[in-house]
C-alpha positions as CSV (number, residue, x, y, z in Angstrom):
1,M,62.1,50.4,147.7
2,T,64.6,50.2,150.6
3,T,63.9,49.7,154.2
4,P,65.4,52.3,156.5
5,L,67.5,51.1,159.4
6,S,69.0,54.4,160.5
7,P,68.6,55.4,164.1
8,P,66.3,55.1,166.0
9,G,66.0,51.9,164.0
10,R,63.4,49.3,164.9
11,T,62.4,47.4,168.0
12,L,61.6,43.7,168.0
13,G,59.5,42.3,170.8
14,I,60.3,38.6,171.6
15,V,58.2,36.4,173.9
16,G,60.8,34.3,175.6
17,G,64.2,35.4,176.9
18,G,66.2,32.1,177.1
19,Q,69.2,31.3,175.0
20,L,67.3,31.7,171.8
21,G,66.2,35.1,172.8
22,R,69.8,36.0,173.8
23,M,71.2,34.9,170.4
24,L,68.4,36.7,168.6
25,A,69.3,39.9,170.4
26,E,73.0,39.4,169.6
27,A,72.1,39.0,165.9
28,A,69.7,42.0,165.9
29,S,72.2,44.5,167.3
30,P,74.5,44.9,164.2
31,L,71.3,45.5,162.1
32,G,70.4,48.5,164.2
33,V,67.5,46.6,165.8
34,E,66.8,46.8,169.5
35,V,65.1,44.0,171.4
36,I,62.7,43.8,174.3
37,V,62.0,40.4,175.7
38,L,59.2,39.0,177.8
39,D,60.2,36.2,180.2
40,P,59.1,35.2,183.7
41,T,62.7,34.7,185.0
42,P,64.2,37.9,186.3
43,D,67.5,38.7,184.6
44,C,66.9,35.9,182.0
45,P,69.7,35.0,179.6
46,A,68.6,37.5,177.0
47,S,68.4,40.4,179.4
48,A,72.2,40.8,179.3
49,V,72.0,41.9,175.6
50,A,68.4,43.1,175.1
51,R,67.4,46.7,175.7
52,D,64.8,45.7,178.3
53,Q,62.9,42.8,179.8
54,L,59.2,42.5,180.8
55,V,59.1,40.1,183.7
56,A,55.9,38.1,183.2
57,E,54.6,34.7,182.2
58,F,54.8,33.8,178.6
59,D,51.0,33.7,178.2
60,D,50.3,36.9,180.3
61,A,47.9,38.8,178.0
62,D,48.6,42.2,179.6
63,A,52.3,41.8,179.3
64,I,52.1,40.7,175.7
65,A,50.0,43.8,175.0
66,E,52.6,46.0,176.5
67,L,55.3,44.2,174.5
68,A,53.4,44.9,171.3
69,E,52.9,48.6,172.2
70,R,56.7,49.0,172.6
71,A,57.7,47.1,169.5
72,D,57.5,47.4,165.7
73,A,57.0,43.7,165.3
74,V,56.6,40.7,167.7
75,T,57.9,37.2,167.5
76,F,58.4,34.3,170.0
77,E,61.2,31.9,170.8
78,I,59.1,29.5,172.8
79,E,55.8,27.8,172.0
80,L,54.4,28.2,175.5
81,T,53.0,31.6,174.7
82,D,49.3,32.2,174.0
83,P,48.3,32.5,170.3
84,E,45.1,34.4,171.2
85,G,47.0,36.9,173.3
86,L,49.5,37.4,170.6
87,E,46.8,37.9,168.0
88,R,44.8,40.3,170.1
89,A,47.7,42.4,171.3
90,A,49.1,42.7,167.7
91,E,45.7,43.9,166.4
92,E,45.3,46.5,169.1
93,A,48.8,47.8,168.8
94,G,48.8,47.6,165.0
95,V,52.0,45.6,164.7
96,P,52.7,42.4,162.9
97,V,53.3,39.0,164.7
98,H,55.5,36.5,162.9
99,P,55.2,33.6,162.5
100,K,51.4,33.9,162.5
101,P,49.5,32.9,165.7
102,D,47.6,30.4,163.5
103,T,50.9,28.7,162.7
104,L,51.6,28.4,166.4
105,R,48.1,26.9,167.0
106,T,48.9,24.2,164.5
107,I,52.4,23.4,165.7
108,E,51.9,23.6,169.5
109,D,49.6,20.6,169.4
110,K,51.6,17.6,168.0
111,L,48.5,15.8,166.9
112,V,47.2,18.8,165.0
113,Q,50.6,19.3,163.5
114,K,50.9,15.8,162.3
115,R,47.4,15.8,160.9
116,T,48.1,19.0,159.0
117,L,51.2,17.6,157.5
118,A,49.6,14.3,156.5
119,E,46.6,16.0,155.0
120,A,48.9,18.1,152.8
121,G,50.6,14.9,151.5
122,I,53.8,15.5,153.5
123,P,55.4,12.2,154.6
124,V,55.2,11.6,158.4
125,P,55.5,8.4,160.5
126,E,52.2,6.6,161.2
127,F,50.4,8.2,164.2
128,Q,47.2,7.9,166.2
129,R,45.3,9.9,168.8
130,V,45.5,8.6,172.4
131,D,43.4,9.8,175.2
132,D,43.6,6.9,177.7
133,A,45.2,3.6,178.3
134,G,42.6,1.8,176.2
135,D,43.4,4.0,173.2
136,L,47.1,3.3,173.7
137,R,46.6,-0.5,173.7
138,N,44.6,-0.1,170.5
139,A,47.4,2.0,169.0
140,I,49.8,-0.8,169.8
141,D,47.5,-3.2,167.9
142,D,47.5,-0.8,164.9
143,L,51.0,0.6,164.9
144,G,53.0,-2.2,166.6
145,A,55.3,-2.0,169.6
146,P,57.5,-0.5,170.7
147,L,56.1,2.9,169.8
148,M,56.6,6.5,171.0
149,L,54.0,8.2,173.1
150,K,54.1,12.0,172.9
151,A,52.3,14.6,175.0
152,R,50.3,16.7,172.5
153,T,51.4,20.0,174.1
154,G,54.3,21.4,176.2
155,G,57.0,18.8,175.5
156,Y,60.5,19.8,174.6
157,D,64.1,18.4,175.1
158,G,62.7,14.9,175.6
159,R,60.0,16.0,178.0
160,G,56.7,14.7,177.1
161,N,58.1,11.7,175.1
162,F,57.7,8.2,176.5
163,P,58.7,5.0,174.7
164,V,56.2,2.2,175.2
165,E,57.4,-1.4,174.9
166,S,54.1,-3.3,175.3
167,K,50.4,-3.1,176.3
168,D,51.5,-3.9,179.9
169,D,53.0,-0.4,180.0
170,A,49.9,1.4,178.9
171,E,48.7,2.6,182.3
172,S,52.1,3.8,183.5
173,A,52.8,5.5,180.2
174,M,49.6,7.5,180.2
175,E,50.3,8.4,183.8
176,A,53.8,9.6,182.9
177,I,52.4,11.7,180.0
178,G,49.7,13.2,182.2
179,G,47.2,14.2,179.5
180,P,46.0,13.8,175.9
181,A,48.7,12.2,173.8
182,M,49.7,11.0,170.4
183,A,51.1,7.5,169.6
184,E,53.7,7.3,166.8
185,T,55.4,4.4,165.2
186,L,59.1,4.2,166.0
187,V,61.1,4.9,162.8
188,D,64.0,2.6,161.9
189,F,66.2,5.6,160.8
190,E,69.7,5.8,159.4
191,R,70.1,9.3,160.8
192,E,68.1,12.3,162.1
193,L,68.3,15.4,159.9
194,S,67.1,18.9,160.2
195,V,66.6,21.7,157.8
196,I,66.4,25.4,159.0
197,G,64.1,27.1,156.6
198,A,63.1,30.7,156.4
199,K,60.1,32.6,155.0
200,G,60.6,36.2,154.2
201,A,58.6,38.9,152.5
202,G,57.9,37.1,149.3
203,E,60.9,34.8,149.4
204,T,61.9,31.5,151.0
205,D,65.3,29.9,151.6
206,A,66.9,27.2,153.6
207,F,70.3,26.3,155.1
208,P,72.0,23.0,154.2
209,A,70.6,20.0,156.1
210,G,72.4,19.1,159.3
211,E,72.7,15.7,160.9
212,N,71.6,15.4,164.6
213,V,72.8,13.1,167.3
214,H,70.4,12.7,170.2
215,R,70.8,10.9,173.5
216,E,68.0,10.6,176.1
217,E,65.8,12.5,173.7
218,I,68.1,15.6,174.0
219,L,70.2,16.9,171.1
220,R,73.9,16.4,171.8
221,E,75.6,17.3,168.5
222,T,74.8,18.6,165.0
223,I,77.1,18.0,161.9
224,A,76.7,20.3,159.0
225,P,76.4,19.4,156.2
226,A,74.9,16.1,157.1
227,R,76.8,12.9,156.2
228,A,74.1,11.7,153.8
229,D,74.2,11.0,150.1
230,D,73.2,13.7,147.6
231,A,69.8,12.1,146.8
232,V,68.8,12.0,150.5
233,L,69.9,15.6,151.0
234,E,67.9,16.7,147.9
235,E,64.8,14.9,149.1
236,A,65.2,16.5,152.6
237,S,65.4,19.9,151.0
238,E,62.3,19.3,148.9
239,V,60.3,18.0,151.9
240,A,61.3,21.1,153.9
241,A,60.2,23.4,151.1
242,D,56.8,21.7,151.1
243,V,56.6,22.3,154.9
244,L,57.5,25.9,154.5
245,D,54.7,26.3,152.0
246,L,52.2,25.2,154.7
247,M,53.5,27.7,157.3
248,E,51.8,31.1,157.7
249,G,54.0,34.1,158.6
250,R,57.6,35.1,158.2
251,G,60.5,33.7,160.2
252,V,62.8,30.8,160.7
253,Y,61.4,27.2,161.0
254,G,63.3,24.2,162.4
255,I,62.2,21.2,160.5
256,E,63.2,17.9,162.1
257,L,63.4,14.9,159.7
258,F,64.1,11.1,159.8
259,E,66.2,9.5,157.0
260,H,64.8,5.9,156.9
261,S,67.2,3.1,156.9
262,E,65.4,1.5,154.0
263,P,63.3,3.2,151.2
264,R,59.6,3.2,151.8
265,D,57.2,1.7,149.2
266,D,57.3,4.8,147.1
267,G,61.1,4.8,147.2
268,A,61.4,7.9,149.4
269,R,63.6,8.0,152.5
270,I,62.5,11.1,154.4
271,T,59.7,11.7,156.8
272,V,59.0,14.7,159.0
273,N,59.3,14.4,162.8
274,E,58.4,17.8,164.2
275,I,58.5,21.5,163.4
276,A,59.5,24.4,165.5
277,P,58.3,27.9,164.4
278,R,61.4,29.6,165.6
279,P,65.2,29.2,165.5
280,H,66.2,25.7,166.6
281,N,69.0,24.1,168.6
282,S,70.1,22.2,165.5
283,G,70.7,25.4,163.7
284,H,73.2,26.9,166.1
285,W,76.0,25.8,163.8
286,T,75.0,28.5,161.4
287,I,76.5,31.2,163.6
288,E,80.0,30.3,162.5
289,G,79.2,27.9,159.7
290,A,77.0,29.8,157.4
291,V,77.2,33.2,155.7
292,V,74.2,34.4,157.7
293,S,73.1,32.8,161.0
294,Q,69.6,31.4,161.7
295,F,69.2,34.2,164.3
296,E,69.9,37.1,161.9
297,Q,67.8,35.4,159.3
298,H,64.9,35.3,161.7
299,V,65.3,39.0,162.6
300,R,65.4,39.8,158.9
301,A,62.4,37.7,158.1
302,V,60.2,38.9,160.9
303,L,60.9,42.6,160.1
304,G,60.4,42.1,156.3
305,L,64.0,42.7,155.4
306,P,65.7,40.8,152.6
307,L,66.8,37.3,153.6
308,G,70.5,36.7,153.9
309,N,72.8,34.1,152.2
310,T,72.3,30.6,153.7
311,A,75.3,29.1,152.0
312,L,77.8,27.1,154.0
313,R,81.0,28.9,154.9
314,S,82.7,25.8,156.2
315,P,81.8,22.3,157.5
316,T,80.8,22.8,161.2
317,V,80.1,20.6,164.2
318,M,78.0,21.9,167.1
319,A,78.1,20.2,170.5
320,N,75.7,21.2,173.4
321,L,77.0,22.0,176.9
322,L,74.7,20.3,179.3
323,G,74.4,20.5,183.1
324,D,76.4,17.7,184.7
325,T,74.2,15.2,186.4
326,D,76.7,14.7,189.2
327,R,77.7,18.3,189.9
328,A,74.5,20.4,189.3
329,R,74.7,23.6,191.4
330,P,73.3,27.1,191.2
331,I,75.5,29.6,189.3
332,A,73.4,32.7,190.0
333,E,73.6,35.6,192.3
334,E,70.0,34.8,193.0
335,V,68.4,31.4,192.7
336,R,64.9,30.8,194.2
337,G,64.6,28.1,196.8
338,R,61.6,25.9,197.3
339,D,60.1,28.3,199.7
340,G,60.4,31.2,197.2
341,E,63.1,32.9,199.1
342,A,66.4,33.7,197.4
343,A,68.9,30.9,197.8
344,D,72.4,31.4,199.1
345,A,74.7,31.6,196.1
346,S,77.9,32.5,197.9
347,D,79.5,29.3,196.5
348,A,78.0,29.7,193.1
349,A,79.4,27.3,190.5
350,S,81.5,28.4,187.6
351,I,82.4,27.2,184.1
352,E,85.8,25.5,184.0
353,G,88.1,24.0,181.4
354,V,87.6,26.4,178.5
355,D,91.3,27.2,177.9
356,E,91.9,24.3,175.6
357,L,88.7,25.0,173.7
358,L,89.5,28.7,173.2
359,A,93.1,27.8,172.1
360,T,91.8,25.4,169.4
361,D,91.8,26.8,165.9
362,G,88.2,26.9,164.6
363,A,86.6,26.3,168.0
364,H,84.0,28.8,169.5
365,L,82.3,28.9,172.8
366,H,78.7,30.2,173.4
367,W,77.8,30.6,177.0
368,Y,74.1,31.3,177.7
369,G,74.5,33.0,181.1
370,K,71.9,30.8,182.8
371,R,71.7,31.2,186.5
372,E,71.2,27.7,187.6
373,V,72.9,24.4,186.6
374,R,70.5,21.5,186.4
375,P,71.1,18.0,185.1
376,L,70.9,18.0,181.3
377,R,70.0,21.6,181.1
378,K,71.4,23.4,178.0
379,L,74.0,25.9,179.3
380,G,75.8,26.7,176.2
381,H,77.3,25.1,173.0
382,V,80.6,24.7,171.3
383,T,81.1,24.9,167.5
384,L,84.1,23.6,165.6
385,T,84.7,24.7,162.0
386,G,87.2,23.2,159.6
387,D,87.8,21.7,156.2
388,G,85.8,18.6,156.8
389,T,84.8,18.2,153.2
390,G,84.7,14.4,153.3
391,I,82.4,12.3,155.5
392,E,85.4,10.8,157.3
393,D,86.8,14.3,158.0
394,R,83.4,15.4,159.5
395,G,83.6,12.3,161.7
396,A,86.9,13.4,163.0
397,M,85.6,16.9,163.6
398,L,82.7,15.4,165.6
399,E,85.1,13.5,167.8
400,R,87.2,16.6,168.4
401,A,84.2,18.7,169.2
402,R,83.1,16.1,171.7
403,E,86.5,16.1,173.3
404,L,86.4,19.9,173.6
405,R,82.9,19.8,175.0
406,D,83.7,17.1,177.5
407,G,86.6,19.1,178.8
408,V,84.2,21.8,180.0
409,T,82.9,21.3,183.5
410,F,80.9,23.2,186.1
411,E,82.4,23.4,189.5
């Protein structure tokens, strides 16, 4: 049985219209799939390529219901939406939501996520629930110090993560987190890895593991394939497959992993850090580096189409373009000021220094079209493809990608 894609095609509703929504819409178009996004920011990044945008908060039940009425299926690119609203809207409109709202409920709370993984026998760092400073001091007794304190909900790009050095920091750490938290032992890791997995209609698949480089808790670069030995890559793939088995609903899942510097008592080297029930920043390399991108794969999976080929086309390095901490300025025709009025953007900033990047063989620029530069905000990314078959070659590719990325500025 085939799935028709002829006009008028299908419409995919996406909660969230940031860069992930934009790249999902770009990937959907060649498949004959139109996209409607729901996002509170007028003219959000995805609006430039989506058919329409509903301007509303991510958890606005009425807006989610309208999105479901206008779509053949609904998905999300941000975990700040409301699982109950998604579930109710989908039932009333008679359209599927993928991944399933129950999966979002599990993943959006980091403590629930870790407990679910641990109960399934999937390796995770030691963790403990923390509700107040006293709990945190007890966690330091149990897990040791330093440890990582994580907000249970709402954290991303380093927000909601707070390293704690000693019991003396307990009060300030809990104040910084601002709510219920989870304490987690700090892993002595060789490298951070991620596997982008996909669940389709009766099939699963995964892209080759990538190696991630973070600074200030924000992803800076991904190298694919990861510079790890074959045994570690096989173990990462097996752990990711076990994670996918736990997840309910179709779609792409970003599975972040630690490769431990030394084998654990059972000889294993991999533990799961966190899961994202959506395309992930560490999978952006797949746009140029794999036969099918994570974004097309997500569209295929959510709509129940056959999954695409996840094979590597060529070794690839991805480098994020982040807002400069010294020259952060608005880049929009309209940026809201503190008083809610439109800010003057007559001297709006622009992206500079892309000529060398675009003239470099194998280099690609992805600009997200965001309307405000803020320090460390993700504004785009660069990918560099090449031969890079050996680990040393991929190291050289990484250095070149950094050079190209660092040549781009915002004036």
